LOTORKE-490121 format. One line per 8 residues: number of its first residue (from 1); their letters; for each residue x, y, z of C-alpha. Coordinates in pm, 1 decimal. Each point is the difference from the previous one (the first is absolute). Layout:
<pts>
NUM> a> X/Y/Z; ...
</pts>
This chain:
<pts>
1> mpdtelay> 3272.1/4161.1/1589.4; 70.8/271.0/-262.7; -197.1/-14.4/-321.6; 318.8/-1.2/-207.3; 80.4/-347.3/130.5; -336.4/-147.3/-103.7; 59.8/-138.9/-348.2; -235.4/-301.4/1.5
9> ylgirflg> -343.2/-107.2/116.3; -148.1/-341.3/78.6; -319.1/-166.7/119.7; -67.5/-102.0/359.2; -277.1/-236.1/115.6; -123.7/0.0/360.2; -169.0/-266.1/207.4; -374.0/-20.9/-52.6
17> seksyyfs> 13.7/156.0/-344.9; 76.4/-134.5/-345.3; 48.6/344.4/-148.4; 348.3/141.2/-52.5; 95.9/350.7/103.2; 296.1/182.0/-151.4; 287.6/158.5/193.9; 321.0/164.0/-107.3
25> cpnndfal> 342.0/-146.4/77.2; 360.3/118.4/-48.1; 128.2/-304.5/-192.3; -110.5/-321.9/-163.7; 149.7/-226.3/265.7; -335.4/-163.4/82.9; -132.7/-346.9/-80.5; -351.7/-138.8/-8.9
33> gdlvvvmt> -119.3/-98.7/347.4; 240.0/224.6/191.1; -150.3/145.1/317.8; 30.1/379.7/15.3; -117.3/268.8/243.5; -196.1/292.0/-142.9; -194.7/299.6/126.9; -369.2/-3.2/-90.0
41> sagveagk> -297.5/219.9/86.1; -80.7/-246.4/281.0; 350.3/1.0/145.0; 311.0/-213.6/-27.8; -70.1/-333.3/-165.6; 193.2/-291.1/-143.3; -71.9/-144.3/-343.0; 150.6/-230.1/-259.2
49> vsslpvpl> 137.8/103.8/-336.3; -247.0/-104.9/-273.4; 171.3/151.8/-304.3; 361.8/65.9/-89.4; 137.7/357.6/-0.4; -72.6/207.2/-311.0; 169.5/328.8/-93.6; -188.9/297.3/137.1
57> sayksnle> -22.7/153.3/-346.1; -253.6/-269.5/-96.0; -244.9/101.2/274.8; -313.0/152.8/-161.1; -238.8/43.7/293.5; -70.2/331.2/168.0; 0.6/-154.2/349.5; 289.2/93.7/221.2
65> lkpilrka> 249.0/-277.3/70.4; 105.7/-42.1/361.3; 347.6/-133.8/63.0; 98.1/-337.0/140.9; 148.4/46.8/347.9; 222.3/-304.9/5.1; 30.5/-368.7/-60.2; -132.1/-200.9/291.1
73> derdirdf> 269.6/-96.2/250.4; -9.1/-286.3/251.1; -209.7/196.5/248.9; -253.8/97.2/-267.8; -28.7/-359.8/-115.8; -47.3/-118.3/360.7; -274.1/259.1/62.1; -165.6/-84.3/-332.7
81> nqniedak> -25.2/-370.4/83.2; -116.7/73.0/355.3; -277.1/224.1/-134.1; -128.2/-286.2/-213.4; -38.7/-223.1/306.4; -161.4/277.4/203.2; -247.2/65.8/-282.6; -116.0/-363.5/12.0
89> ralaitrr> -78.3/29.3/372.0; -176.7/333.0/-54.8; -209.3/-156.1/-275.9; -111.1/-280.7/233.7; -99.9/252.4/267.2; -194.9/205.6/-253.4; -183.7/-304.8/-130.8; -104.1/-97.5/353.6
97> eieslnla> -135.8/346.8/73.6; -188.2/12.3/-331.4; -178.9/-322.1/87.3; -91.1/126.3/343.1; -140.0/325.5/-145.0; -171.4/-187.0/-285.0; 135.4/225.4/-274.0; -30.6/-80.4/-370.3
105> mdlidayy> 373.7/8.8/-67.4; 223.4/-255.0/-170.5; 363.4/58.7/97.6; 265.9/-32.2/-267.8; 336.1/105.3/140.5; 179.3/225.3/246.1; 345.0/157.5/-3.2; 200.7/242.7/215.0
113> sldgsrit> 212.4/293.1/-102.9; 374.0/-45.7/42.2; 13.9/185.1/332.0; -312.2/-181.2/129.1; -192.3/321.7/68.1; -286.9/-80.5/-238.8; -184.8/-312.6/-110.4; -217.8/-25.1/-311.5
121> itytstek> -274.6/-265.1/-9.1; -170.6/-75.5/-331.6; -343.1/-158.7/-27.6; -295.2/-52.4/-234.2; -367.0/36.5/78.5; -333.1/-53.5/-169.4; -115.0/330.7/146.6; 113.6/332.6/-138.6
129> rvdfrell> 57.0/149.8/343.7; 91.2/-183.8/317.4; -27.1/167.7/340.6; 326.4/-112.0/160.4; 37.0/279.6/255.8; -49.4/-239.0/289.5; 253.3/-237.1/-157.8; 263.7/274.7/-13.9
137> kvlasqlg> -44.0/74.3/369.5; 57.1/-363.0/93.4; 298.1/-47.4/-232.4; 173.5/321.0/109.3; 19.4/-124.9/359.1; 137.9/-339.6/-106.5; 237.9/88.0/-283.7; 131.3/330.0/135.8
145> crielrqi> 64.6/170.5/-333.9; -174.9/195.2/-269.3; -254.2/-216.7/-184.5; -120.1/45.0/-357.7; -286.2/-214.8/-131.1; -2.6/-8.6/-379.5; -286.6/-147.4/-199.7; 98.2/-140.7/-339.8
153> asrdkakl> -209.4/-113.9/-296.5; -63.2/-360.0/-94.5; 242.4/17.5/-293.3; 275.8/129.1/224.8; -70.7/-291.3/232.9; 35.5/-249.1/-285.7; 328.1/166.1/-95.0; 135.3/-37.7/353.8
161> vggigicg> -131.0/-350.0/66.2; 60.9/-145.7/-347.9; -138.0/-318.1/-152.4; -42.6/-202.6/-318.5; -230.5/121.3/-275.9; -238.3/-202.5/-217.7; 279.3/-29.0/-257.5; 216.9/-193.5/248.5
169> lplccttf> 258.0/280.5/33.6; 64.3/242.6/288.4; -231.1/299.9/10.8; 96.6/283.8/-232.1; -33.5/252.3/281.8; 268.5/-180.7/200.7; 245.6/-28.6/-290.4; -0.9/307.7/-225.2
177> lnqfegis> -314.7/211.2/52.4; 70.3/310.1/205.6; -311.2/200.9/-81.1; -360.6/-111.2/-33.3; -229.6/125.5/-272.5; -376.4/10.9/16.7; -146.7/-304.5/-176.5; -361.0/19.9/-119.8
185> iqraknqm> -235.5/-272.4/-115.0; 8.5/159.2/-346.7; 335.5/-165.8/-62.3; -151.4/-341.8/63.0; -277.1/83.4/-247.0; 256.5/112.5/-256.5; 167.5/-341.5/27.2; -342.6/-171.8/-30.1
193> ltlnipkl> 39.6/-183.1/328.7; -285.3/-144.5/200.9; -88.9/257.8/261.7; 53.7/-233.9/293.8; 142.7/232.4/262.1; 137.9/-271.2/234.4; 198.2/-156.3/-284.9; 126.7/337.4/-117.8
201> sghcgkli> 113.2/106.1/348.0; 344.6/-48.5/147.9; 124.7/-64.9/352.1; -77.6/360.2/94.0; -366.7/-35.0/-96.0; 38.4/251.5/-284.3; 4.0/-67.2/-375.0; 320.5/-176.4/-102.6
209> ccltfedd> 279.6/212.7/-142.2; 22.9/-233.6/-302.5; -295.4/186.7/-148.8; 222.6/306.3/-27.5; 290.8/-183.5/-160.3; -208.2/-168.8/-273.5; -248.7/277.2/-75.7; 210.9/172.8/-266.6
217> ayteakke> 71.9/-327.9/-179.8; -371.0/-86.9/-20.4; -87.0/350.5/-119.0; 250.6/-26.9/-282.8; -98.6/-354.9/-98.9; -373.1/80.6/-12.2; 58.4/250.7/-280.6; 29.0/-289.3/-248.6
225> fprlgtvi> -339.3/-147.5/91.4; -336.4/120.4/-133.6; -234.3/175.6/237.9; -265.1/-199.6/177.0; -323.7/11.6/-199.1; 168.3/30.4/-339.2; -221.8/-160.6/-268.5; 162.9/-260.5/-227.5
233> nldegayt> -190.0/-157.3/-289.5; 56.5/-371.6/-53.5; -161.4/-247.9/-239.1; -230.7/-109.7/283.5; -111.8/357.2/67.8; 99.7/303.2/202.9; 213.1/-56.3/311.4; 128.9/244.4/260.2
241> vdafnvls> 321.1/-1.3/204.0; -103.2/-136.0/339.4; 339.7/-43.6/175.6; 369.9/-46.1/-68.0; 305.5/-140.1/177.0; 316.4/208.1/-11.9; 231.1/-284.8/102.3; -128.9/-263.4/-245.7
249> rtvrlvna> -77.7/268.9/-263.2; -343.8/-139.8/-78.8; -333.4/172.6/-61.6; -346.4/-139.6/73.6; -296.1/84.5/-225.3; -369.7/-46.9/73.7; -306.7/25.4/-221.8; -298.5/226.3/64.2
257> thsdyktf> -199.1/-267.1/187.3; 299.7/-103.6/214.9; -55.9/-359.2/-107.2; 328.1/-49.2/-184.9; 351.3/90.8/113.0; 309.6/-17.3/-216.9; 362.8/54.1/101.3; 259.6/114.4/-253.0
265> pladvqdm> 365.0/103.7/20.5; 60.6/372.8/1.0; 163.3/-12.4/-344.7; -313.1/-155.8/-153.0; -227.6/262.3/158.1; 224.2/276.0/-133.5; -30.9/-153.5/-347.6; -378.8/-12.5/42.1
273> lkgtykpk> -5.9/371.6/69.9; 216.2/66.0/-305.3; -209.6/-230.1/-220.2; 293.5/-226.6/-86.8; -93.6/-296.3/216.3; -7.8/-341.1/-168.4; -171.1/-274.6/200.7; 218.0/-300.5/61.7
281> vellksdd> -126.4/-338.1/-122.0; -76.8/-232.3/288.5; 138.3/-344.5/-79.3; -160.4/-168.6/298.3; -268.0/125.4/234.3; 53.9/-44.3/368.5; -337.3/-170.4/55.7; 40.7/-259.9/-276.7
289> vlpsfgle> 240.2/-230.4/181.2; 135.0/-42.3/348.1; 373.6/-11.9/69.7; 131.7/-355.9/-31.5; 330.9/58.8/182.7; 170.7/-238.1/-247.8; -207.8/-307.2/94.6; -162.9/-51.4/-339.8
297> ktpqkqdk> 147.6/-254.3/-244.1; 155.7/125.7/-316.2; -104.0/-159.8/-334.1; 339.1/-165.8/-28.6; -37.4/-169.7/339.6; -357.6/-104.6/-77.6; 99.8/-156.5/-333.4; 289.2/-181.4/165.1
305> ennnpakn> -229.8/-152.1/262.5; -255.9/-106.0/-263.0; 273.2/-179.9/-200.4; 112.4/-212.7/297.9; -185.7/-340.8/-32.9; 155.8/-153.4/312.1; -110.6/285.6/218.1; -348.4/2.0/-151.5
313> qkndrnqn> -34.8/-376.2/54.4; 103.1/33.9/363.4; -253.3/276.7/54.6; -277.0/-215.5/-155.3; 93.4/-294.1/222.0; -11.1/215.3/313.5; -338.7/139.1/-99.8; -143.7/-348.9/-59.4
321> qnqrqrdd> 132.4/-124.1/331.2; -149.6/297.5/187.7; -333.8/-60.8/-172.0; 0.5/-365.6/105.7; 69.3/96.4/359.4; -290.6/243.6/0.8; -230.5/-266.3/-147.5; 105.1/-257.5/261.7
329> rrrghnhq> -63.9/243.5/284.2; -348.0/62.7/-128.0; -68.4/-378.2/-2.7; 112.0/-24.8/362.3; 341.5/-157.8/-60.9; 303.3/118.4/184.5; 333.0/-0.3/-183.3; 240.1/77.2/278.0
337> gqkgdrnp> 329.8/-74.2/-163.3; -64.1/153.4/-336.0; 220.2/285.8/-106.9; -165.8/340.3/6.1; -253.1/-83.1/278.7; 68.0/269.3/256.1; -260.9/-109.6/255.6; 14.5/-379.2/28.6
345> qpqrnqnq> -266.6/-167.4/215.7; 107.2/-232.7/281.5; -22.9/-377.9/-60.9; -135.4/-233.0/263.6; 117.4/-351.1/92.6; 255.8/-61.4/-276.4; 202.6/-315.1/56.7; 323.1/111.8/-161.2
353> nsrpqqhd> 35.0/315.1/210.5; -210.8/-76.0/307.3; 159.6/52.6/335.5; -68.4/-263.2/277.2; -173.1/125.1/312.4; 175.9/-12.6/330.9; -306.0/-119.8/193.4; -230.3/-284.8/-100.8
361> rpqengqn> -364.8/42.3/60.5; -188.8/-320.1/96.1; -295.0/-99.7/-220.6; -317.5/-184.8/89.8; 124.0/-324.4/-159.7; 304.5/-5.6/231.6; 258.4/57.7/-266.8; 248.1/284.2/3.3
369> qnrnrnrh> -9.8/181.6/-324.1; 214.6/293.1/-101.2; -206.0/267.9/-159.1; 170.8/255.8/-219.2; -88.0/339.5/147.3; 251.0/204.1/-195.0; -266.8/210.9/-168.4; 223.7/288.0/-94.6
377> hyhrhgrg> 292.0/-173.0/-161.3; 84.8/139.7/-343.4; 169.7/-189.8/-280.4; 250.8/245.2/-122.7; 174.3/-230.3/-251.2; -125.3/-236.3/-264.1; -331.3/-17.6/-176.1; -188.4/-233.8/231.1
385> gnnggngn> -380.5/11.9/-15.4; -276.3/-142.4/218.5; 150.5/-348.2/23.8; -3.7/-26.2/379.2; -344.7/-95.3/129.1; -116.5/-44.3/359.9; 161.0/-337.9/71.6; 140.9/-88.3/343.9
393> vs> 371.7/-51.9/45.0; 74.0/-328.5/176.6
</pts>
């Protein structure tokens, strides 16, 4: 294809890679997701359009752009789909041979070139170098094509596999991150985070990329705060800046003996350093009273209750009645029917509520007498007392 016809360039993404590669094209008649056939350093491959065509005049890189051969036709699409199925079977064969050879390899994916002459198998490993020469000999006889084993880093694996981050959103590396920067523990220290490596690590086992995104914001916000160890003179004595919170904009001060800590807003600490701070008058100390949650009685309600004779008389009557019941219980009396007695004692052999027995028991004198054996019958109504006795019912 002559260079004069190449007026645009676009991005192409291949299977097994999330990175886009740029190729030149003669026109802008391409849509996102279109399958195209291109010539790469590894041979003829098929990829999908990942970015719309842009005029060639906007290309700033020094890398040479290779042209797009053609849009994929029906045969190319059929071969592309068949290669995906063949790659799944090749991946199963490779996994079986890895287990038999006991190699420290974790397979990720496999994909064929468009013509099927080469297969690329990606994997991760805890070891820097894996001796897979014996594996290549076994796979070559079973797959019958050129085999390339490619080891990728843990972050590249997370980008291919995907997942949900601690924020509840998809991983940044699977959505918009195309390049990974080195993240050091110094960024966690700059953000004053607890150096708990497991909590600061992502799915890839490395420090989370969020530390990179928020580092500049913390660096800028910390310029307003005093340095740690700054001495501030208060009425109680000399205090030093012990810690501060960027999000809540508060500063903690501690005295020389570390026996007293005080927390102030950042604006107050800045006024202390300028000498213009005016202590605020505390109307109520926190340790004087406990929160009432609105259960206390206001003076108006208390006065209203005190000026209600009927209610006061009823309360006095209830108190006197409860006192009489307590006195009677101490003397051994049992007021079962009285109001307010929650645990009435059972009455025995009361005539008015006794229940006749179904079987008569003969006595020595030859007379049949009905004995009241309802020992657990309670009088739930009325105010009856001990007016029953142990008489026989004839």
